[in-house]
SETORVO-225575 format. One record per atom (N, C-alpha, C): x, y, z; residue number from 1. Coordinates in pm, whole numbers, plus 50000, padded with zeros to 5 digits. Example, Ala and Ser with C-alpha at 12.3 -4.5 7.8 and 13.67 -1.06 7.14 Angstrom:
! SETORVO-225575
[[51319, 49431, 50780], 1],
[[51230, 49550, 50780], 1],
[[51320, 49670, 50780], 1],
[[51285, 49775, 50708], 2],
[[51367, 49894, 50714], 2],
[[51290, 50003, 50787], 2],
//
This chain:
! SETORVO-225575
[[77543, 37540, 40599], 1],
[[77394, 37490, 40641], 1],
[[77412, 37383, 40658], 1],
[[77521, 37288, 40609], 2],
[[77513, 37168, 40659], 2],
[[77574, 37129, 40814], 2],
[[77620, 37221, 40871], 3],
[[77652, 37187, 40995], 3],
[[77562, 37216, 41063], 3],
[[77434, 37311, 41057], 4],
[[77368, 37333, 41129], 4],
[[77227, 37196, 41142], 4],
[[77208, 37150, 41022], 5],
[[77179, 37027, 41000], 5],
[[77208, 36906, 41071], 5],
[[77352, 36920, 41048], 6],
[[77411, 36773, 41139], 6],
[[77461, 36799, 41256], 6],
[[77429, 36856, 41371], 7],
[[77462, 36919, 41487], 7],
[[77487, 36765, 41577], 7],
[[77400, 36708, 41545], 8],
[[77378, 36557, 41658], 8],
[[77499, 36458, 41594], 8],
[[77538, 36459, 41475], 9],
[[77615, 36398, 41366], 9],
[[77778, 36430, 41473], 9],
[[77772, 36551, 41516], 10],
[[77922, 36624, 41562], 10],
[[77941, 36569, 41727], 10],
[[77788, 36551, 41791], 11],
[[77775, 36461, 41920], 11],
[[77810, 36368, 41906], 11],
[[77754, 36262, 41822], 12],
[[77797, 36107, 41778], 12],
[[77971, 36116, 41763], 12],
[[78007, 36187, 41710], 13],
[[78164, 36154, 41675], 13],
[[78264, 36216, 41818], 13],
[[78163, 36304, 41888], 14],
[[78284, 36358, 42035], 14],
[[78245, 36226, 42105], 14],
[[78119, 36174, 42128], 15],
[[78091, 36097, 42209], 15],
[[78155, 35968, 42172], 15],
[[78152, 35885, 42025], 16],
[[78186, 35742, 42000], 16],
[[78287, 35753, 41893], 16],
[[78319, 35857, 41876], 17],
[[78487, 35845, 41785], 17],
[[78445, 35776, 41614], 17],
[[78537, 35734, 41613], 18],
[[78506, 35635, 41490], 18],
[[78438, 35502, 41493], 18],
[[78377, 35475, 41633], 19],
[[78338, 35360, 41615], 19],
[[78178, 35352, 41590], 19],
[[78173, 35463, 41535], 20],
[[78012, 35427, 41457], 20],
[[78017, 35552, 41341], 20],
[[77946, 35505, 41227], 21],
[[77949, 35574, 41084], 21],
[[77783, 35583, 41071], 21],
[[77739, 35707, 41115], 22],
[[77605, 35696, 41065], 22],
[[77555, 35830, 40965], 22],
[[77475, 35833, 40931], 23],
[[77435, 35953, 40808], 23],
[[77394, 36056, 40902], 23],
[[77487, 36186, 40846], 24],
[[77491, 36307, 40937], 24],
[[77390, 36364, 40969], 24],
[[77282, 36356, 40895], 25],
[[77172, 36412, 40888], 25],
[[77044, 36392, 40954], 25],
[[77047, 36226, 40916], 26],
[[76902, 36173, 40979], 26],
[[76868, 36189, 41145], 26],
[[76975, 36159, 41202], 27],
[[76923, 36181, 41365], 27],
[[76900, 36348, 41377], 27],
[[76958, 36428, 41320], 28],
[[76956, 36560, 41348], 28],
[[76790, 36594, 41325], 28],
[[76765, 36556, 41173], 29],
[[76620, 36581, 41118], 29],
[[76538, 36468, 41192], 29],
[[76569, 36392, 41272], 30],
[[76439, 36302, 41322], 30],
[[76430, 36387, 41484], 30],
[[76545, 36434, 41512], 31],
[[76507, 36488, 41680], 31],
[[76429, 36624, 41640], 31],
[[76434, 36684, 41523], 32],
[[76341, 36826, 41461], 32],
[[76201, 36786, 41430], 32],
[[76173, 36642, 41374], 33],
[[76040, 36575, 41371], 33],
[[75976, 36560, 41455], 33],
[[76058, 36524, 41549], 34],
[[76016, 36478, 41703], 34],
[[75981, 36610, 41803], 34],
[[76018, 36720, 41769], 35],
[[75990, 36826, 41846], 35],
[[75852, 36884, 41760], 35],
[[75830, 36905, 41631], 36],
[[75742, 36927, 41574], 36],
[[75618, 36844, 41564], 36],
[[75632, 36718, 41575], 37],
[[75526, 36610, 41628], 37],
[[75491, 36668, 41793], 37],
[[75563, 36734, 41865], 38],
[[75546, 36776, 42000], 38],
[[75444, 36906, 41977], 38],
[[75519, 36962, 41916], 39],
[[75435, 37054, 41909], 39],
[[75278, 37105, 41830], 39],
[[75287, 37019, 41709], 40],
[[75145, 36975, 41652], 40],
[[75024, 36881, 41778], 40],
[[75111, 36826, 41906], 41],
[[75025, 36769, 41988], 41],
[[74993, 36876, 42088], 41],
[[75067, 36950, 42124], 42],
[[75021, 37047, 42222], 42],
[[74926, 37148, 42151], 42],
[[74964, 37233, 42035], 43],
[[74834, 37278, 41947], 43],
[[74747, 37246, 41949], 43],
[[74745, 37124, 41902], 44],
[[74614, 37046, 41888], 44],
[[74528, 37045, 41998], 44],
[[74542, 36995, 42075], 45],
[[74519, 36984, 42240], 45],
[[74484, 37144, 42292], 45],
[[74537, 37206, 42288], 46],
[[74512, 37378, 42284], 46],
[[74377, 37422, 42214], 46],
[[74388, 37398, 42116], 47],
[[74281, 37451, 41987], 47],
[[74167, 37361, 42049], 47],
[[74160, 37230, 42057], 48],
[[74060, 37162, 42094], 48],
[[73978, 37212, 42239], 48],
[[74089, 37238, 42347], 49],
[[73994, 37262, 42470], 49],
[[73993, 37420, 42447], 49],
[[73992, 37527, 42408], 50],
[[74006, 37627, 42418], 50],
[[73902, 37696, 42291], 50],
[[73905, 37618, 42176], 51],
[[73755, 37713, 42049], 51],
[[73716, 37580, 42045], 51],
[[73730, 37429, 42076], 52],
[[73638, 37355, 42053], 52],
[[73675, 37300, 41896], 52],
[[73800, 37315, 41818], 53],
[[73815, 37301, 41691], 53],
[[73882, 37142, 41689], 53],
[[73826, 37057, 41613], 54],
[[73874, 36936, 41611], 54],
[[74033, 36861, 41535], 54],
[[74128, 36958, 41585], 55],
[[74245, 36913, 41525], 55],
[[74320, 36865, 41647], 55],
[[74284, 36809, 41740], 56],
[[74382, 36747, 41842], 56],
[[74441, 36601, 41791], 56],
[[74515, 36583, 41785], 57],
[[74631, 36487, 41749], 57],
[[74588, 36316, 41810], 57],
[[74553, 36211, 41780], 58],
[[74520, 36119, 41832], 58],
[[74660, 36053, 41931], 58],
[[74662, 36081, 42074], 59],
[[74776, 36030, 42119], 59],
[[74840, 35876, 42109], 59],
[[74757, 35806, 42065], 60],
[[74813, 35693, 42045], 60],
[[74880, 35666, 41905], 60],
[[74805, 35752, 41782], 61],
[[74868, 35749, 41685], 61],
[[75028, 35822, 41708], 61],
[[75036, 35926, 41802], 62],
[[75170, 36021, 41829], 62],
[[75246, 35947, 41904], 62],
[[75215, 35816, 41988], 63],
[[75287, 35723, 42030], 63],
[[75382, 35615, 41912], 63],
[[75320, 35603, 41835], 64],
[[75324, 35532, 41727], 64],
[[75448, 35562, 41646], 64],
[[75411, 35723, 41590], 65],
[[75505, 35775, 41527], 65],
[[75668, 35847, 41590], 65],
[[75627, 35836, 41727], 66],
[[75716, 35843, 41818], 66],
[[75845, 35695, 41806], 66],
[[75738, 35610, 41841], 67],
[[75825, 35461, 41858], 67],
[[75885, 35465, 41695], 67],
[[75809, 35471, 41590], 68],
[[75871, 35468, 41464], 68],
[[75961, 35529, 41404], 68],
[[75989, 35626, 41423], 69],
[[76105, 35737, 41428], 69],
[[76217, 35679, 41525], 69],
[[76192, 35654, 41644], 70],
[[76303, 35607, 41743], 70],
[[76354, 35462, 41713], 70],
[[76276, 35380, 41626], 71],
[[76281, 35261, 41573], 71],
[[76367, 35270, 41447], 71],
[[76350, 35342, 41365], 72],
[[76458, 35399, 41264], 72],
[[76597, 35428, 41346], 72],
[[76613, 35532, 41419], 73],
[[76715, 35550, 41475], 73],
[[76792, 35438, 41537], 73],
[[76709, 35319, 41600], 74],
[[76771, 35214, 41666], 74],
[[76864, 35137, 41560], 74],
[[76797, 35119, 41464], 75],
[[76800, 35029, 41309], 75],
[[76907, 35091, 41279], 75],
[[76940, 35197, 41289], 76],
[[77080, 35277, 41197], 76],
[[77193, 35267, 41320], 76],
[[77140, 35300, 41456], 77],
[[77270, 35274, 41544], 77],
[[77332, 35126, 41533], 77],
[[77240, 35019, 41534], 78],
[[77262, 34899, 41529], 78],
[[77337, 34865, 41409], 78],
[[77316, 34897, 41266], 79],
[[77399, 34888, 41152], 79],
[[77514, 34954, 41168], 79],
[[77499, 35119, 41169], 80],
[[77674, 35170, 41153], 80],
[[77754, 35160, 41261], 80],
[[77741, 35096, 41435], 81],
[[77846, 35101, 41486], 81],
[[77896, 34987, 41521], 81],
[[78028, 34994, 41549], 82],
[[78124, 34884, 41576], 82],
[[78149, 34830, 41676], 82],
[[78042, 34846, 41779], 83],
[[78041, 34779, 41899], 83],
[[77888, 34766, 41947], 83],
[[77903, 34657, 42017], 84],
[[77721, 34659, 42053], 84],
[[77674, 34748, 42184], 84],
[[77783, 34799, 42260], 85],
[[77765, 34881, 42321], 85],
[[77716, 35040, 42276], 85],
[[77772, 35088, 42206], 86],
[[77722, 35209, 42112], 86],
[[77594, 35179, 42072], 86],
[[77594, 35011, 42022], 87],
[[77441, 35019, 41950], 87],
[[77321, 35018, 42037], 87],
[[77368, 35023, 42152], 88],
[[77230, 34977, 42294], 88],
[[77235, 35169, 42331], 88],
[[77371, 35205, 42362], 89],
[[77354, 35336, 42461], 89],
[[77319, 35451, 42325], 89],
[[77350, 35457, 42211], 90],
[[77340, 35593, 42140], 90],
[[77152, 35578, 42116], 90],
[[77071, 35446, 42084], 91],
[[76962, 35491, 42103], 91],
[[76846, 35497, 42233], 91],
[[76946, 35441, 42325], 92],
[[76888, 35553, 42458], 92],
[[76910, 35670, 42480], 92],
[[77047, 35714, 42443], 93],
[[77048, 35872, 42430], 93],
[[76941, 35874, 42381], 93],
[[76915, 35920, 42240], 94],
[[76829, 35948, 42144], 94],
[[76680, 35916, 42213], 94],
[[76659, 35825, 42275], 95],
[[76521, 35829, 42328], 95],
[[76551, 35923, 42435], 95],
[[76618, 35935, 42509], 96],
[[76602, 36075, 42607], 96],
[[76593, 36194, 42547], 96],
[[76659, 36226, 42427], 97],
[[76682, 36318, 42368], 97],
[[76502, 36353, 42299], 97],
[[76456, 36249, 42257], 98],
[[76319, 36235, 42149], 98],
[[76240, 36290, 42298], 98],
[[76221, 36217, 42383], 99],
[[76149, 36277, 42508], 99],
[[76145, 36413, 42514], 99],
[[76246, 36459, 42545], 100],
[[76268, 36597, 42592], 100],
[[76232, 36723, 42519], 100],
[[76284, 36685, 42343], 101],
[[76216, 36733, 42254], 101],
[[76080, 36724, 42237], 101],
[[76005, 36611, 42228], 102],
[[75895, 36612, 42231], 102],
[[75850, 36707, 42308], 102],
[[75884, 36694, 42491], 103],
[[75806, 36809, 42589], 103],
[[75824, 36942, 42531], 103],
[[75956, 37000, 42489], 104],
[[75969, 37096, 42452], 104],
[[75897, 37174, 42336], 104],
[[75894, 37087, 42262], 105],
[[75782, 37116, 42127], 105],
[[75623, 37163, 42214], 105],
[[75576, 37081, 42299], 106],
[[75442, 37090, 42319], 106],
[[75429, 37204, 42431], 106],
[[75515, 37230, 42504], 107],
[[75509, 37319, 42605], 107],
[[75520, 37450, 42522], 107],
[[75601, 37440, 42457], 108],
[[75624, 37567, 42339], 108],
[[75550, 37619, 42270], 108],
[[75447, 37525, 42203], 109],
[[75359, 37532, 42131], 109],
[[75223, 37602, 42196], 109],
[[75212, 37547, 42323], 110],
[[75098, 37629, 42421], 110],
[[75158, 37765, 42455], 110],
[[75277, 37776, 42508], 111],
[[75336, 37894, 42509], 111],
[[75312, 38031, 42408], 111],
[[75352, 37959, 42290], 112],
[[75347, 38044, 42170], 112],
[[75184, 38077, 42149], 112],
[[75093, 37981, 42163], 113],
[[74936, 38016, 42152], 113],
[[74874, 38098, 42234], 113],
[[74960, 38064, 42374], 114],
[[74913, 38174, 42480], 114],
[[74954, 38283, 42457], 114],
[[75035, 38323, 42436], 115],
[[75112, 38440, 42370], 115],
[[75025, 38537, 42257], 115],
[[75008, 38454, 42149], 116],
[[74961, 38508, 42051], 116],
[[74808, 38512, 42069], 116],
[[74750, 38456, 42141], 117],
[[74600, 38462, 42201], 117],
[[74590, 38598, 42290], 117],
[[74665, 38632, 42386], 118],
[[74710, 38726, 42462], 118],
[[74702, 38863, 42390], 118],
[[74807, 38858, 42282], 119],
[[74830, 38981, 42222], 119],
[[74703, 38995, 42126], 119],
[[74656, 38929, 42071], 120],
[[74538, 38935, 41979], 120],
[[74403, 39037, 42068], 120],
[[74405, 38947, 42192], 121],
[[74283, 39025, 42265], 121],
[[74324, 39138, 42325], 121],
[[74476, 39175, 42377], 122],
[[74511, 39285, 42400], 122],
[[74456, 39401, 42285], 122],
[[74509, 39371, 42185], 123],
[[74524, 39469, 42094], 123],
[[74328, 39499, 42045], 123],
[[74253, 39388, 42077], 124],
[[74104, 39390, 42022], 124],
[[74060, 39523, 42145], 124],
[[74118, 39490, 42256], 125],
[[74049, 39560, 42375], 125],
[[74064, 39677, 42369], 125],
[[74226, 39736, 42323], 126],
[[74269, 39850, 42303], 126],
[[74199, 39900, 42164], 126],
[[74203, 39838, 42094], 127],
[[74094, 39924, 41966], 127],
[[73961, 39936, 42025], 127],
[[73880, 39868, 42087], 128],
[[73750, 39871, 42126], 128],
[[73757, 39994, 42248], 128],
[[73856, 40025, 42333], 129],
[[73833, 40117, 42434], 129],
[[73910, 40256, 42361], 129],
[[73977, 40248, 42254], 130],
[[74001, 40406, 42209], 130],
[[73849, 40430, 42093], 130],
[[73782, 40327, 42081], 131],
[[73719, 40346, 41977], 131],
[[73590, 40425, 42081], 131],
[[73571, 40336, 42197], 132],
[[73478, 40406, 42280], 132],
[[73480, 40483, 42350], 132],
[[73585, 40471, 42459], 133],
[[73593, 40564, 42535], 133],
[[73684, 40679, 42516], 133],
[[73775, 40677, 42380], 134],
[[73821, 40792, 42357], 134],
[[73773, 40894, 42270], 134],
[[73631, 40920, 42285], 135],
[[73565, 40988, 42166], 135],
[[73599, 41134, 42171], 135],
[[73622, 41176, 42287], 136],
[[73697, 41293, 42283], 136],
[[73809, 41349, 42248], 136],
[[73882, 41263, 42265], 137],
[[74049, 41282, 42252], 137],
[[74040, 41249, 42084], 137],
[[73983, 41205, 42026], 138],
[[73984, 41217, 41904], 138],
[[73955, 41330, 41799], 138],
[[73865, 41411, 41861], 139],
[[73786, 41506, 41807], 139],
[[73914, 41676, 41773], 139],
[[73889, 41676, 41693], 140],
[[73978, 41827, 41657], 140],
[[73934, 41939, 41719], 140],
[[74024, 42007, 41757], 141],
[[73970, 42127, 41843], 141],
[[74084, 42265, 41799], 141],
[[74028, 42351, 41752], 142],
[[74104, 42474, 41674], 142],
[[74049, 42585, 41764], 142],
[[74106, 42683, 41772], 143],
[[74077, 42837, 41778], 143],
[[74115, 42930, 41700], 143],
[[73975, 43037, 41687], 144],
[[73969, 43095, 41556], 144],
[[74038, 43221, 41611], 144],
[[74053, 43290, 41507], 145],
[[74112, 43438, 41527], 145],
[[74043, 43529, 41588], 145],
[[73903, 43506, 41637], 146],
[[73842, 43591, 41714], 146],
[[73870, 43541, 41884], 146],
[[73935, 43403, 41883], 147],
[[73923, 43357, 42011], 147],
[[73852, 43239, 42073], 147],
[[73727, 43254, 41985], 148],
[[73652, 43126, 41969], 148],
[[73744, 42967, 41945], 148],
[[73664, 42917, 42019], 149],
[[73715, 42791, 42026], 149],
[[73653, 42697, 41976], 149],
[[73652, 42614, 41844], 150],
[[73562, 42518, 41815], 150],
[[73617, 42339, 41793], 150],
[[73509, 42286, 41811], 151],
[[73589, 42145, 41810], 151],
[[73479, 42058, 41692], 151],
[[73542, 41952, 41622], 152],
[[73495, 41905, 41550], 152],
[[73352, 41793, 41562], 152],
[[73263, 41786, 41532], 153],
[[73155, 41711, 41586], 153],
[[73123, 41599, 41479], 153],
[[73147, 41648, 41352], 154],
[[73151, 41522, 41237], 154],
[[73204, 41578, 41151], 154],
[[73206, 41476, 41001], 155],
[[73264, 41504, 40930], 155],
[[73283, 41670, 40874], 155],
[[73406, 41767, 40892], 156],
[[73379, 41929, 40828], 156],
[[73295, 41981, 40917], 156],
[[73213, 41948, 41006], 157],
[[73138, 42023, 41064], 157],
[[73181, 42061, 41230], 157],
[[73207, 42198, 41258], 158],
[[73243, 42250, 41388], 158],
[[73129, 42325, 41486], 158],
[[73167, 42288, 41605], 159],
[[73067, 42362, 41701], 159],
[[73129, 42440, 41769], 159],
[[73052, 42533, 41855], 160],
[[73123, 42647, 41937], 160],
[[73133, 42558, 42072], 160],
[[73266, 42566, 42116], 161],
[[73258, 42489, 42268], 161],
[[73214, 42562, 42385], 161],
[[73188, 42714, 42320], 162],
[[73112, 42771, 42452], 162],
[[72979, 42749, 42495], 162],
[[72901, 42681, 42388], 163],
[[72779, 42634, 42403], 163],
[[72687, 42730, 42361], 163],
[[72722, 42841, 42285], 164],
[[72620, 42925, 42187], 164],
[[72557, 42894, 42113], 164],
[[72586, 42750, 42044], 165],
[[72519, 42694, 41990], 165],
[[72553, 42725, 41813], 165],
[[72652, 42815, 41786], 166],
[[72701, 42833, 41662], 166],
[[72794, 42718, 41598], 166],
[[72772, 42729, 41479], 167],
[[72844, 42592, 41406], 167],
[[72891, 42672, 41245], 167],
[[73024, 42585, 41245], 168],
[[73110, 42662, 41146], 168],
[[73135, 42523, 41031], 168],
[[73128, 42545, 40924], 169],
[[73172, 42457, 40812], 169],
[[73345, 42483, 40782], 169],
[[73409, 42351, 40751], 170],
[[73527, 42354, 40649], 170],
[[73518, 42412, 40544], 170],
[[73582, 42479, 40497], 171],
[[73592, 42522, 40334], 171],
[[73720, 42521, 40301], 171],
[[73817, 42429, 40344], 172],
[[73932, 42390, 40287], 172],
[[74038, 42475, 40343], 172],
[[74177, 42467, 40317], 173],
[[74267, 42519, 40335], 173],
[[74303, 42583, 40496], 173],
[[74240, 42486, 40587], 174],
[[74274, 42571, 40732], 174],
[[74150, 42650, 40753], 174],
[[74062, 42676, 40696], 175],
[[73943, 42777, 40714], 175],
[[73825, 42746, 40730], 175],
[[73749, 42785, 40841], 176],
[[73591, 42740, 40840], 176],
[[73541, 42840, 40835], 176],
[[73388, 42877, 40801], 177],
[[73289, 42958, 40776], 177],
[[73162, 42904, 40867], 177],
[[73118, 43030, 40913], 178],
[[73015, 43023, 41008], 178],
[[72905, 42971, 40927], 178],
[[72807, 42869, 40971], 179],
[[72678, 42845, 40906], 179],
[[72550, 42988, 40948], 179],
//
């Protein structure tokens, strides 16, 4: 589990080697949080535009949050690096990664909301169509011993399909009796 949360730390070690000593989890958690902020921004905007729900995030507040998180990573880079170049390049790399994961979170939330909405609409349409148009397919139809075919009209009431007007009632045990 620790390796999953510290994947950016392994990238740091591959890029900068022993010239930087950062917290193993801070950058990765920052990246994941920025992706979450992007998802909240995208989802809030979609909910506001589609359903008129007032959950859209303030873009200025999101920009300040983005800058705050990047600034904390900038401070960590400056303090933890043994070289000024690493203290400059690592935050620029983090800025690029933050922008990419913010965009990914934004787009992914929109795609997920669209897919869930499409699924709900299709399920409702399927339920409505099966309830409205599939009326005949839901009726039970049986052949009696004398060759008469009956079809369930309502719960426990069967009608002769030949149009003779005869009705039958379910008496249990798979048997019907003529009214």
